[in-house]
N, C-alpha and C positions, 0 to 999 in steps of 0.2 A: 053282243059286243064282238066286233070283228077281230079275228086273230091277227097277231103281229106278223106282217109279211116276212117270209124267210128267204135268205139268200144262201145257196150252197156254193162254196168256192172250191174248185178243184185245182190243186197246186200244179206247178210244173215239175219236171224231172231233174234229177241231179243230187249228188250228195250235199246235204245241208240245206236244200232248197226250202223245205217247209219252214224251218226256224230262221234261217239266215237271209233268205231272199223274198219269198212270196208272202211271208208274214207282214212285210212292210206294205205290200199291196192291199192285203186284207185290212190292216190298220187304217190305211187311207180310205178305203171304201166304207168301212164302218163309221169312221169319223164324218165323212161327207154325207152319208145316209142319215145319220143321227139315231136317236134312241127309238125311233119308230120302226126299225128293222132289226131282225135277228140274223146275224151273219154267222154261218156255220163253216168251220174250216177243219175238216178231218185230215189226218195224216195218211197219205196214200202208202200202201205197202211197198217196201223195197224201193224207195225213191231213187236210189242211185242206179237201179237196174229195172226200170219199169217194164211191165209186161201187160199186154192188152187184157189177157185173161184175168190177172189179179186186179188190175185197176178198174176194169169194167164191172167186175163183181163187187168191188168196194163202192163204186158209184151207185150201182143198183141198190145196194144195201142202204146207203145213205138216203136215196130217194124214197125208199119204202118207209123210212122213219120220219120223213118230212111231211109237211102239210100240203094240201092241194094249193096250187098257185105258187109253189116254190120257184124262185128265179135261180137258174143255174149259170155259173160263171166258170170258165175254164181258161187257165193261162198256159201258153206254150204247149208242150206235149200234153198237158192235162186238158187243154181245149180240144186238141185233135182226138184224143181218146174219148172225151165227153161226147163230141159230135158223132163219133162212130158208134158209141154205146147207145145213144138215143135213136140212131138210125137202125140199129140191129134189133132192138127189142122195145116194145111199148113200155114206157115208164109206169111205175106203180102209182104215181101221183100226177095230177094235172100240172103241167109246166106253165109258169107265168111268162117267162122270157128266157131266151138262150143268148148268152154273151160270150164271145170268143175273143181272147186277148192275145195278140202276137202268136197265134196258133199256126204251126206248119200244116200245109195241106199235104196229107200223106196219100198220094195217088197220082194219077196222070197229070203231068206238068209240074208236079211238086216233088216231094221227097219220096223215095221208094219205101215200101213197107214190107215187113216180114210177117207180122202177125195179123195185120189188117190194112185195108186201103179204103179210102173214102170214095164213094161212087160219084160220077159226074152228075147224077140226078139226086144228090144228097137232099135237096130241099123237099123232094117228093117223099122221102123216107123219114124225115124228121117229124115230130108231132105237128099235126096240121093246125093252122090258125094261131101259132105261137110266134111272136116277133123274134127275129134273129138279128143280133147286132154284132158286127165284126170290127174290132178296134185294132189298129196297127200303127206303131210309131214309124215315121219315115226314116229315122236314124237307127233302126234296128239292124245290127250287124250279126245277129244270131240267126234269125229267121227273116229272109228278105221280104220286103213289103209286097213283092209280087204275089206272095202266097195269099194275101188278103183278096187280091183280084180273083184268084182261083176259087176261093170260097164264095165270092159274089157271083161268079159264073155258075157254080154248082147249086147255089141257093138264090135264085133270082129275086125272091122277095126280101132278101136280107138288106139291112142298112149297113153301108160301108163307112167307117169313121177313120179318117186319116189324120194323124197328129204330127205335124212338122216338129222337128227338134226333139223327138221323144225316142228313147231307146227300147230295148227288148222288155225292160221292166216299166216302160212308160214313165221313167224318171220317178218311180214310186209314187205316182200321182194318178188316182183313179177318179178325180173330180168330174170329168166329163161323163164317165159311166154312171156315176150317182145321179147326175142331172138327167140323163136319158131315162133311167129307171124311175125316178120320182115324177117326171113330167108325163110319162106314158101310162102311169098307173091310175086306173079309173076308180071312182068312188066305191064300186062293188069289189075292189081288191084285185081285179083282173088287169094284168099288164097288156096293153094293146099297142100295135104299131101306130106311129103318127102318120097322117096323110101328107107326106112331104117327100123330099128328094132322096134318092138312093145313095148319094155320095155326100159325106159330111166332112168339111175341113175345119179343124179346130185351132188354127193358129196362123200366124204370119211368118213367112220365111222370105228373106230378102232375095235369095235366088231360088228359082223354082226347078232346080235340077231334080229335086226329089218329089215333085208333085205328081201324083198318080191319078189318072182317070181310067177306070176300067170300062171295058166295052163287052158286048156280046154279039150274037148273030154272026159268028164266023169272023169277026174282025180281030185284030191283035188284042190280047188280053190286057195289055198295059200300054198306055200312051204317055210318053214323057214330054212335058211342056216347059217352056222357059219363062213365061210370064202369065199374068192373069188374063190378058187378052187371048192368048193361045188356049188357055184352059177353057174359056167361054166358047171359043170357036169349036174346040174339040167336043165339048158337051153338046153344042147345038147340032153338029153333024151327026152325033150318035143318038140324039133324041133323049138325052138325060139332062137333069139339072145338077148344078153344084150348089150345095147348101152351105152357108157360112154363118158363123156366129156374128153377132153385132159388133163385138170388139174386134174381130178379125177384119170385117169389112171397113170399120172405121180406120184401122191401120192402113188398109189398102188405099183408102181415099187420101189419108194424110201423106202417104208416100207418092201420091199421084199415079197410082197403078190402077185405079178404078174410078168411074164417075160417081157423082153423088147419088144419082138414081141408078139402082142396080139394074143390069141388063135382064132381059126376059128369062134367060136360062139360069139366073142366080136367085136363090131365095135366102133372105137374111132373117135369122131367128134370134 
């Protein structure tokens, strides 16, 4: 009998965050995943004054107690420390997937770090063959969405998920994360990346001032576009695809912002 898949959720930092803020994220994720998953939510030490040494040790201890295939999820500062910890030391258990939510990039181009910095080759230092998903709300006024692009540059194989209208807490709604985790989990219990586009847009926004397209190969990290046509053109120039949900694309068509037949650089799922 297959073991119940486990999810380890690492909280963000700040006084009262575990009980007053991120508990709502965990409740949303557990509800959306259903009874088939076990969501573990440990309290990180000294949440009001996080230190890399204390938190990374706590994460390592939690991983040692988990089952092989555990999915690790980190929110905000917890996501940055989780990424650094996984890059610094081989985890005691096989990791099923890595999910970073509204995580600041601590390192070049992002926030300065005192105890740690994330390397620009972060992807090469993370556990290999493990899918990485980076989620960020485009209305996040705590950690700018540009940090998501920095993670995408440092982890080229990562999937970037941009959520219009969502704040630093993703409006306490992790339904998109649950969908990604449940649809990429194979019958053998291993979570694998989908063979699809690196950029995922999860909603409709009438003005595209906040729409981000990340790029690599020496080009600017973030491109701001005003409408869906500009987004498609930017994606085509940079050789990437924009992936959108069916509901999002249907809204674009209804508003007259997209043709009924998706352009070649757009994938509708």
